LOVEX-645572 format. One line per 10 residues: number of its first residue (from 1); for each residue x, y, z of N, C-alpha, C, O. Coordinates in steps of 0.05 Angstrom, whole numbers, m for minus. Layout:
BEGIN
NUM) X:Y:Z:X:Y:Z:X:Y:Z:X:Y:Z | ... .
***
This chain:
BEGIN
1) 11:m23:m1:0:m1:6:17:30:1:9:50:m10 | 44:27:12:60:49:20:68:52:m9:66:75:m18 | 77:34:m24:87:32:m50:66:45:m70:73:56:m91 | 36:41:m63:15:51:m84:21:75:m87:30:85:m107 | 16:91:m57:12:116:m45:41:136:m52:37:160:m53 | 68:125:m57:90:130:m60:87:137:m100:94:159:m109 | 79:120:m114:79:119:m138:59:149:m143:65:170:m155 | 36:140:m131:9:159:m138:25:183:m128:20:198:m146 | 40:195:m111:44:211:m98:70:230:m120:72:254:m126 | 87:208:m128:110:212:m154:99:216:m178:114:231:m192 .
11) 67:205:m192:59:221:m207:47:246:m210:48:261:m229 | 35:249:m188:20:286:m183:44:300:m181:45:323:m189 | 69:288:m170:92:305:m176:100:319:m201:105:342:m206 | 101:292:m217:112:299:m250:93:305:m262:99:312:m284 | 61:306:m256:40:312:m273:47:352:m258:46:370:m275 | 51:357:m242:58:380:m232:81:399:m253:79:420:m265 | 100:380:m252:116:385:m280:121:394:m300:141:406:m310 | 95:385:m310:100:392:m342:94:415:m352:74:428:m346 | 109:421:m368:104:451:m376:80:455:m388:66:437:m398 | 73:484:m386:53:492:m396:49:489:m420:71:486:m430 .
21) 24:488:m444:27:490:m474:30:513:m474:24:530:m457 | 42:515:m501:57:540:m507:33:560:m523:15:550:m536 | 35:584:m519:16:605:m527:8:596:m555:23:588:m572 | m19:600:m558:m24:603:m586:m8:623:m610:m9:646:m602 | 3:621:m630:16:642:m644:m1:674:m644:m25:673:m643 | 10:693:m644:m8:714:m655:m15:714:m683:m5:701:m701 | m33:729:m684:m58:729:m710:m39:745:m732:m29:766:m727 | m35:734:m752:m27:747:m771:m30:781:m777:m54:787:m776 | m13:801:m783:m28:823:m786:m41:819:m814:m41:800:m830 | m53:843:m814:m83:847:m828:m62:858:m858:m43:874:m861 .
31) m76:843:m874:m65:847:m900:m69:885:m915:m90:897:m917 | m52:893:m921:m52:916:m932:m48:916:m960:m25:915:m968 | m64:917:m972:m67:919:m1004:m56:946:m1007:m62:954:m1029 | m42:966:m993:m35:995:m1006:0:994:m1010:15:1007:m1023 | 4:969:m990:33:960:m988:44:949:m1018:41:926:m1026 | 55:965:m1027:61:947:m1053:79:931:m1055:80:915:m1073 | 99:933:m1030:126:918:m1029:120:888:m1019:134:869:m1022 | 92:890:m1003:79:863:m992:63:850:m1017:45:858:m1031 | 77:826:m1017:62:796:m1042:29:807:m1050:23:812:m1073 | 7:809:m1026:m17:809:m1028:m21:843:m1042:m37:846:m1060 .
41) m7:863:m1034:m6:886:m1053:m11:888:m1080:m31:893:m1095 | 21:882:m1083:27:870:m1107:15:864:m1129:11:875:m1151 | 8:839:m1118:m20:819:m1131:m43:832:m1142:m55:831:m1164 | m45:843:m1122:m70:859:m1126:m76:886:m1146:m95:894:m1159 | m48:895:m1140:m48:919:m1168:m38:913:m1196:m45:924:m1216 | m20:891:m1193:m10:869:m1216:m37:865:m1233:m37:870:m1257 | m57:856:m1222:m80:835:m1233:m94:859:m1244:m100:860:m1268 | m101:883:m1225:m120:906:m1232:m109:925:m1261:m122:940:m1276 | m79:916:m1262:m63:936:m1286:m74:913:m1309:m82:919:m1331 | m71:892:m1301:m65:865:m1328:m92:868:m1340:m93:869:m1364 .
51) m120:870:m1321:m151:876:m1330:m146:891:m1340:m139:885:m1363 | m143:920:m1334:m148:943:m1343:m130:946:m1380:m140:958:m1399 | m104:930:m1380:m102:930:m1405:m113:911:m1425:m113:915:m1449 | m125:889:m1412:m141:874:m1428:m173:885:m1434:m184:879:m1455 | m181:895:m1422:m210:906:m1416:m204:933:m1435:m218:935:m1455 | m190:948:m1431:m188:972:m1450:m176:972:m1484:m179:989:m1502 | m163:947:m1483:m148:932:m1509:m181:924:m1525:m188:930:m1548 | m195:910:m1507:m224:895:m1522:m243:918:m1530:m262:917:m1546 | m231:942:m1514:m255:959:m1524:m245:974:m1550:m261:979:m1568 | m219:981:m1551:m203:983:m1569:m206:973:m1599:m205:985:m1621 .
61) m211:945:m1593:m219:932:m1618:m246:934:m1627:m249:923:m1649 | m269:946:m1617:m294:942:m1617:m297:980:m1621:m316:990:m1633 | m278:993:m1612:m282:1022:m1626:m263:1033:m1645:m269:1052:m1659 | m245:1026:m1645:m220:1041:m1670:m219:1026:m1694:m224:1002:m1694 | m214:1037:m1713:m216:1030:m1740:m178:1040:m1750:m172:1042:m1774 | m164:1044:m1734:m139:1050:m1738:m122:1024:m1736:m121:1009:m1717 | m111:1022:m1755:m104:995:m1758:m73:984:m1737:m69:962:m1729 | m54:1007:m1733:m35:1013:m1704:m52:1001:m1680:m44:981:m1669 | m74:1014:m1672:m88:1016:m1641:m94:987:m1645:m85:971:m1629 | m108:979:m1663:m121:950:m1658:m94:921:m1671:m98:897:m1668 .
71) m72:932:m1682:m51:919:m1672:m39:911:m1651:m30:889:m1644 | m40:940:m1637:m28:942:m1607:m47:930:m1587:m37:921:m1566 | m75:928:m1592:m88:924:m1573:m88:888:m1567:m88:875:m1546 | m88:878:m1599:m88:846:m1597:m66:840:m1586:m67:817:m1577 | m39:855:m1582:m19:852:m1567:m24:850:m1533:m20:834:m1514 | m35:875:m1539:m41:874:m1505:m52:846:m1494:m40:829:m1480 | m81:847:m1504:m94:831:m1497:m82:801:m1492:m89:787:m1474 | m57:790:m1516:m38:767:m1514:m26:765:m1487:m29:748:m1469 | m11:788:m1490:10:787:m1471:2:796:m1440:18:791:m1422 | m16:806:m1436:m30:813:m1403:m46:786:m1395:m49:777:m1372 .
81) m55:777:m1420:m64:749:m1406:m43:725:m1399:m49:708:m1382 | m19:725:m1414:8:712:m1405:17:720:m1376:20:704:m1358 | 21:747:m1374:30:767:m1349:6:759:m1328:16:756:m1306 | m9:756:m1327:m29:744:m1307:m28:718:m1301:m33:709:m1278 | m22:701:m1325:m17:671:m1313:2:664:m1300:4:645:m1285 | 27:688:m1307:52:680:m1297:54:689:m1263:63:676:m1244 | 43:710:m1263:31:715:m1232:16:705:m1221:19:701:m1197 | m7:696:m1233:m18:679:m1213:m4:649:m1209:m12:634:m1191 | 18:642:m1225:36:621:m1220:57:624:m1196:67:608:m1180 | 58:646:m1198:82:654:m1170:70:654:m1151:77:642:m1130 .
91) 46:667:m1154:29:669:m1122:25:643:m1111:28:639:m1087 | 18:625:m1126:14:597:m1120:42:580:m1110:43:559:m1096 | 63:594:m1123:87:585:m1117:98:595:m1083:113:584:m1067 | 85:619:m1082:94:631:m1060:74:627:m1028:76:636:m1005 | 50:607:m1042:40:593:m1020:13:616:m1019:1:618:m998 | 6:632:m1041:m13:658:m1035:m37:646:m1053:m32:629:m1071 | m62:655:m1047:m84:652:m1072:m77:673:m1091:m68:695:m1082 | m81:670:m1113:m77:692:m1135:m101:714:m1130:m119:706:m1115 | m103:737:m1139:m126:753:m1133:m147:753:m1157:m145:745:m1180 | m162:762:m1146:m189:758:m1164:m180:781:m1191:m168:803:m1188 .
101) m191:766:m1219:m184:789:m1239:m206:810:m1229:m230:805:m1228 | m199:826:m1223:m218:850:m1219:m202:886:m1220:m178:891:m1219 | m221:903:m1221:m205:932:m1231:m205:944:m1208:m226:948:m1196 | m181:953:m1197:m186:966:m1172:m197:999:m1177:m202:1005:m1200 | m201:1016:m1160:m219:1038:m1170:m202:1059:m1191:m211:1071:m1210 | m176:1059:m1182:m165:1076:m1206:m160:1066:m1237:m158:1079:m1258 | m159:1037:m1231:m161:1030:m1266:m191:1028:m1272:m198:1029:m1296 | m212:1023:m1252:m239:1027:m1265:m249:1057:m1276:m266:1062:m1293 | m234:1074:m1261:m244:1106:m1260:m231:1111:m1296:m244:1123:m1314 | m201:1095:m1301:m194:1100:m1327:m211:1097:m1351:m221:1113:m1367 .
111) m212:1064:m1345:m226:1049:m1365:m258:1067:m1378:m267:1070:m1401 | m270:1074:m1349:m291:1092:m1354:m287:1113:m1373:m300:1113:m1394 | m263:1139:m1364:m254:1152:m1386:m245:1150:m1408:m241:1169:m1424 | m241:1128:m1411:m230:1115:m1442:m259:1111:m1457:m264:1123:m1478 | m282:1092:m1442:m314:1086:m1448:m327:1120:m1462:m341:1122:m1483 | m317:1142:m1444:m326:1164:m1452:m316:1174:m1479:m327:1189:m1495 | m295:1166:m1481:m276:1183:m1505:m289:1183:m1531:m287:1202:m1547 | m305:1161:m1535:m321:1160:m1563:m306:1146:m1578:m295:1125:m1572 | m306:1159:m1605:m298:1141:m1618:m268:1152:m1642:m254:1172:m1641 | m268:1129:m1662:m237:1157:m1691:m224:1163:m1668:m225:1154:m1645 .
121) m209:1182:m1682:m182:1197:m1678:m182:1213:m1643:m162:1219:m1630 | m210:1216:m1634:m203:1222:m1606:m206:1197:m1587:m194:1202:m1566 | m217:1170:m1587:m221:1144:m1573:m189:1133:m1574:m176:1123:m1556 | m176:1138:m1610:m146:1134:m1602:m130:1142:m1588:m114:1128:m1576 | m132:1168:m1587:m114:1190:m1577:m112:1187:m1537:m94:1192:m1521 | m134:1179:m1534:m142:1175:m1506:m134:1144:m1494:m131:1138:m1470 | m133:1121:m1523:m127:1100:m1515:m93:1095:m1508:m83:1083:m1490 | m79:1111:m1533:m51:1114:m1528:m43:1125:m1503:m24:1117:m1491 | m62:1148:m1495:m56:1174:m1472:m58:1148:m1445:m40:1146:m1428 | m77:1135:m1445:m77:1109:m1422:m59:1085:m1428:m54:1069:m1410 .
131) m50:1082:m1450:m34:1059:m1446:m6:1069:m1436:1:1056:m1416 | 10:1086:m1443:29:1100:m1434:35:1103:m1408:57:1100:m1398 | 6:1113:m1392:2:1121:m1365:0:1090:m1356:21:1079:m1346 | m15:1080:m1358:m19:1046:m1345:10:1041:m1349:21:1042:m1327 | 27:1037:m1368:51:1020:m1373:75:1039:m1351:90:1022:m1341 | 81:1061:m1343:92:1073:m1335:84:1071:m1310:97:1085:m1294 | 71:1062:m1305:55:1055:m1272:64:1023:m1267:77:1011:m1250 | 53:1017:m1283:58:979:m1279:92:975:m1279:103:958:m1265 | 105:990:m1295:144:985:m1293:148:990:m1269:158:973:m1254 | 139:1022:m1256:145:1029:m1232:147:1006:m1205:164:1000:m1188 .
141) 116:994:m1211:106:970:m1195:125:948:m1196:133:939:m1175 | 132:941:m1215:145:911:m1223:167:919:m1212:172:911:m1190 | 186:939:m1227:216:941:m1219:215:944:m1185:229:930:m1172 | 197:963:m1174:201:964:m1141:196:942:m1125:203:941:m1101 | 182:922:m1138:165:896:m1119:198:874:m1131:214:862:m1116 | 199:875:m1158:230:865:m1166:251:868:m1138:260:853:m1120 | 253:894:m1143:282:901:m1119:281:893:m1095:300:884:m1084 | 249:898:m1079:248:899:m1052:227:883:m1043:220:885:m1020 | 213:866:m1060:189:859:m1050:195:836:m1029:217:831:m1020 | 169:822:m1020:177:800:m997:174:776:m1004:180:758:m988 .
151) 166:770:m1027:165:747:m1034:185:736:m1061:183:745:m1084 | 204:713:m1051:218:709:m1068:208:702:m1099:218:715:m1118 | 195:688:m1102:180:676:m1117:166:700:m1140:173:703:m1163 | 148:712:m1127:140:732:m1132:163:755:m1143:159:768:m1164 | 184:758:m1131:199:778:m1141:213:773:m1168:219:790:m1184 | 220:741:m1169:237:728:m1196:205:729:m1224:210:725:m1248 | 185:733:m1218:164:733:m1234:169:767:m1239:172:778:m1261 | 170:775:m1224:163:801:m1231:183:813:m1245:177:831:m1261 | 206:806:m1241:232:815:m1257:229:804:m1284:235:815:m1305 | 221:784:m1281:218:769:m1313:201:787:m1335:208:788:m1359 .
161) 176:801:m1325:160:814:m1335:171:847:m1348:162:860:m1367 | 192:853:m1332:196:875:m1334:208:885:m1364:204:908:m1372 | 219:867:m1377:226:871:m1401:200:880:m1423:200:899:m1438 | 174:856:m1421:151:860:m1438:142:886:m1423:131:900:m1440 | 142:895:m1401:130:918:m1401:141:941:m1405:126:960:m1408 | 173:944:m1407:180:963:m1424:180:969:m1454:178:990:m1466 | 184:943:m1462:176:944:m1490:145:955:m1500:139:972:m1517 | 126:938:m1481:96:961:m1485:95:986:m1484:83:998:m1502 | 106:1001:m1464:114:1028:m1463:129:1036:m1482:130:1061:m1486 | 143:1022:m1496:160:1042:m1514:143:1036:m1542:154:1045:m1562 .
171) 126:1026:m1546:108:1013:m1571:76:1038:m1555:63:1056:m1567 | 76:1033:m1542:47:1054:m1532:69:1082:m1541:64:1093:m1563 | 88:1092:m1528:93:1112:m1535:99:1126:m1566:100:1150:m1571 | 103:1103:m1584:99:1115:m1614:81:1101:m1626:85:1095:m1650 | 60:1094:m1614:35:1081:m1625:30:1108:m1642:36:1130:m1632 | 18:1104:m1673:10:1124:m1688:m18:1131:m1686:m37:1117:m1695 | m20:1155:m1673:m56:1160:m1666:m55:1185:m1685:m78:1195:m1684 | m43:1198:m1700:m52:1226:m1711:m75:1234:m1715:m85:1220:m1733 | m89:1251:m1709:m106:1252:m1714:m114:1262:m1746:m94:1270:m1758 | m138:1263:m1762:m144:1258:m1781:m142:1296:m1784:m147:1312:m1766 .
181) m131:1304:m1816:m121:1320:m1814:m147:1342:m1821:m162:1331:m1838 | m157:1369:m1813:m181:1379:m1815:m188:1381:m1844:m173:1384:m1864 | m220:1379:m1844:m232:1387:m1875:m214:1408:m1893:m200:1423:m1879 | m213:1410:m1914:m201:1436:m1921:m221:1457:m1926:m243:1451:m1935 | m216:1480:m1921:m234:1507:m1916:m254:1503:m1941:m251:1484:m1956 | m267:1515:m1943:m292:1521:m1966:m273:1541:m1986:m257:1558:m1980 | m280:1531:m2015:m272:1554:m2030:m277:1580:m2023:m294:1583:m2006 | m264:1605:m2033:m281:1629:m2030:m305:1635:m2048:m309:1623:m2070 | m322:1654:m2037:m339:1652:m2055:m330:1672:m2072:m321:1693:m2062 | m331:1669:m2099:m321:1686:m2122:m331:1713:m2122:m351:1712:m2108 .
191) m329:1736:m2130:m331:1761:m2133:m344:1763:m2156:m333:1750:m2175 | m365:1775:m2160:m377:1778:m2182:m368:1814:m2190:m367:1833:m2176 | m359:1810:m2227:m347:1825:m2248:m366:1847:m2242:m386:1840:m2229 | m363:1877:m2250:m387:1900:m2257:m392:1896:m2285:m373:1891:m2301 | m409:1897:m2290:m428:1899:m2317:m424:1921:m2326:m425:1941:m2312 | m419:1920:m2344:m421:1947:m2359:m419:1955:m2390:m422:1979:m2397 .
***
């Protein structure tokens, strides 16, 4: 009986010596989609930029008759669909869910402005301007993330996309959207000679 009491007391002592369970890990910080050097913010802005390029170029194919604009628009749709897939693959490799293909407010406003441009040369000039601005912003976004981003797989994908974005910017800047020349002035009204 005495052995049993000693065993019970020993077990009680050992149970009291067990370390406390570790505290639960702190919750992850909230995702800041405005921090463009963190993967979620970068991916959201990159996806929105791709969607703008695709949707504005689809609009260009519906509205523009300019062959240069139409060729550029076809390239934008193809290349930005490919860039979106590359970024989604990089996000998955980094253990993140790729963002939904949606427009952020800034790109939505730019698309709305482009829709309001009408057709013909006015649309073509507005499209060119939107493409130059969009690619300047994209180039800055991708260069910064490739240099200082927080996810190696996404940094690498951003770095690989930079030459394509630079090429798009250069071609957008050279896009020939010269407005049509104004119509010729009406011929002067002839003066009547004096009768005499």
